[in-house]
N, C-alpha and C positions, 0 to 999 in steps of 0.2 A: 185321568190316570188309568193305565191298563192293569187290571187285577189278574192274577194267575187263573187259569181255567181249571175246572173240576177235573179230578183224576179218575172218577168212576161214575158210570151211568147205569142206573138200575131201571129197567123197562118192564112194566107190568103188562106182559103180552096177554095174560088171561088172569081172571080174578080167582078161579076156583082152586080149592085144595081138597085132597082126600083125607086130611087129618084135621082134628080140632083139639089141639093139645092145650093143657091147662095153663101153659106159659105163653100162649099165643092169643091175640085178640079174636081170632076166629072162634074161640070157645065161647065168647060172650056177645059177639056182634057180627053183623054181616057187612061186607064191603059196600060202600055207597054206590059205586059204579060197577056193573057186572058184565060178563061176557068176555069176548076177545078183542084185542086192539085191532082196529081197522088196518088191513095190510098197507093201504096207501099212507096211513099215518106213520106206521113203522118205517116204511121206505123213506118218507120225508125226514124222519129223525136220523136215519142212517146216512142219508145223503148229506145232511148238514154236518154230522160228525166227520164224514169223509172230507168235507170242504175245509175243515180245520186240522186235518191230518191227525185225528184223535188216536192216541196210542195207549190210553189207559185201560181200565177194566170195564167190560160190558157184561152185565148179567140180566136175567129176565125175571126178577123176583120182586114181589111186594106182598108178602103174606099169602102167596099162592104156591102151587106146585106146577112149575113150568112144563114139566113133561106130560101134563094133561092136555096141553094145547093141541088143537086138531092137526097142526102141521109144524111141530117143533123142529123137525129136521130142516124144513124149508126156512124157518126163522134163522137157524144157525147158518145155513148155507148163504142166505142173503146177507147176514151180518158179516161173515168172513169175506164175502166178495166185495163188500163196501169198505170194510175196515181191516186191511191187511196187517196193520201193525198193532191192533188192539188185542188185549187178552180177553178171550171169551171164557167166562167162569160160570158154571152151572151149579146153582144151589138147589138141592133136591133131597127128598126123603128116601130116594132110591127104590121106591116100590114099583116104579115104571121103568126100571133100568136093567133088563136082562143083558147078558154078555154081548149078544149080537148087536143090540141097540147101542150099548156103550161103545163098542168098536166103530160102529157106523158114525156116531156123533164125533168120536175122536178124529175119524178120517175127514169129516166135514169141517173141522176146524176148532172144536172145543179144546181149550188149553188145560182146563182144570175142572174137576168135579168136587164140590163140597157136599158130601153125603152125610146126613144126620139120621141116626137111628132114634126115632121118637118113642115116647112113653107107651104108645099103644102097640108097638111092634116087638112082641116077645120073640117071634120067629121072623127075623128080618129077611125080606126077599133079596136084598143086596148081598147078603152073606155068600150065597152061592156064586153070584157074579164076581165078587171080589176074590174068591178062592180060585177062580179060573183065569184070572188076569196074570199076564207076565209081570216080571219085576218092573220093566219099563212102563207098562200100563199102570201099575200100582203107584208109580211115582207121580202120576197125574191126578191122584185121588187123595183127598183128605177125608178119612172115614172116622167118624166119631159118634159117641153116644150123646144123647140130649143132656145128660148130667154134666158133660164137659162144657156146655154153653154158659157163658156169663149172662145170666138172666137180668132183664130190667122190667120195670112196671109198664112199659110201653106208653110213655107219656101220661101215666096215671090211670090207664085203663084197667090194669091188673094190680089192685092195691095189695093183694096177698104177696106180691113180689116187692113190696116197699111202697109206703104211702107218700113219703115226703119228697119234695123236689130238692134241688141243689142251687139255692140262690147265690148269686155272685160267683158262680163256677163257670169259667170260660168253656166254650165248646166250639171246636173248629170243624166238626163233621160237615156242617153246611157249606164249608169252603172246599170240601174234597169230593163229596158225593151229591149227586142230583138224582131225584126219583121222578119217573114219568109214569103217570097212571094210565089205566086202560082207555080212558076217554081223553087223554092228552093233557091233563093237569100236570103242572110242574111243581113239585114239592121239594123243599130244602132238606128234608130229613125223612128217613125210612121209619121213624117212630110215629109218624103222623097218620095213623090208621084212618081217622075220620076226616082227613084232608082239611084241617083247620087253617093251614098256612099255605094256601094256594098262591103261588107267585105269578101265575099266568097260565094260559092254555095254548097249546101248540097249534090249534086251529086258527088262532087270532094273531099270534106272533111267532117269530122264529125262536128257537132254543136260545141262541145267543142274545137276542133282544131281551128276552126274559131274564137271562143270567146277568146282563149288564144294566138292568133297570134300577132306578133309584130305590124302589121298594126292596128289591133283593139285596142290593148293596148295603142298605141301612140295616137290614136284618142280619147279614153276616157280620157287620161291624158290631152290632149289639151283642151278638153271641160271643164274639172274640172278647168283649169286655165283661162277659159274665152276666149280662142283663136278661137272664132267662125269665125273670118274673114279668116281663113285658109281653110275653107271648104264650098262647096256647098252641100245642100242649107242653111247651118247654118248661113252664113254671112248675109242672107236676112231674117232670121227667127225672128219674134217678140214675140215668146213665152217667158214669163218672169219667168216661174217656174224654180227654181233651182233644185227642186226635183219633181218627177212625182206626179200626183194627187193620192189620196188614191183610193182603189179599187172601192168604191161606186161612185166615181165621173168620168163620162165619159170624155175623152180627146178631145171631139169635133166631134164625129161621129153620 
């Protein structure tokens, strides 16, 4: 049986972030794998997405600040060249986004910027950028305060944001979004900071082979049925969404 393909791919092109907010696992732990994704691995992913004519969302986040990447413009340019029909969405804290860089990235193919003003940013650097944008440019931005984010306990990592899980509550996020870590691990959920649910690695299998594997299929089926208690970190997760948020709504980064 052919299952529908994922509609969003989140690629951790680098692990680093220049913030450690109280509502983010970066405040209490370090990423398992660090550094930047090997350019050859990124090219491999993009070529495979191109081979299936992927037209969903591509972003470059997994608890990181993508604009710290040593060649973020090159990443965007490569992504647009390979995926002409995809929507490139940049989730960022905006601290590395002056107006000239914003316009350069827009010209290179970014479709939308999700910019969040976090708790440490009393004077947010993006304020000036936003004030200088034209109305057309502003239409490509979702600019919001961290207080507007629907917070979760990040698979139980942040108990001050809710300790209990949601047994027998269906979740279809793993059917819609796939997360690729800096070292090529494939995760079914962006809440899995500690990579407890690795479905495979891109150095050993193709993305589609991993997506279609028995292990991944059974996991998605279990989550559809609400069997969160069978998996870590799902059994401790308090995310209540049955479906992922729309593209315009950040999932808490």
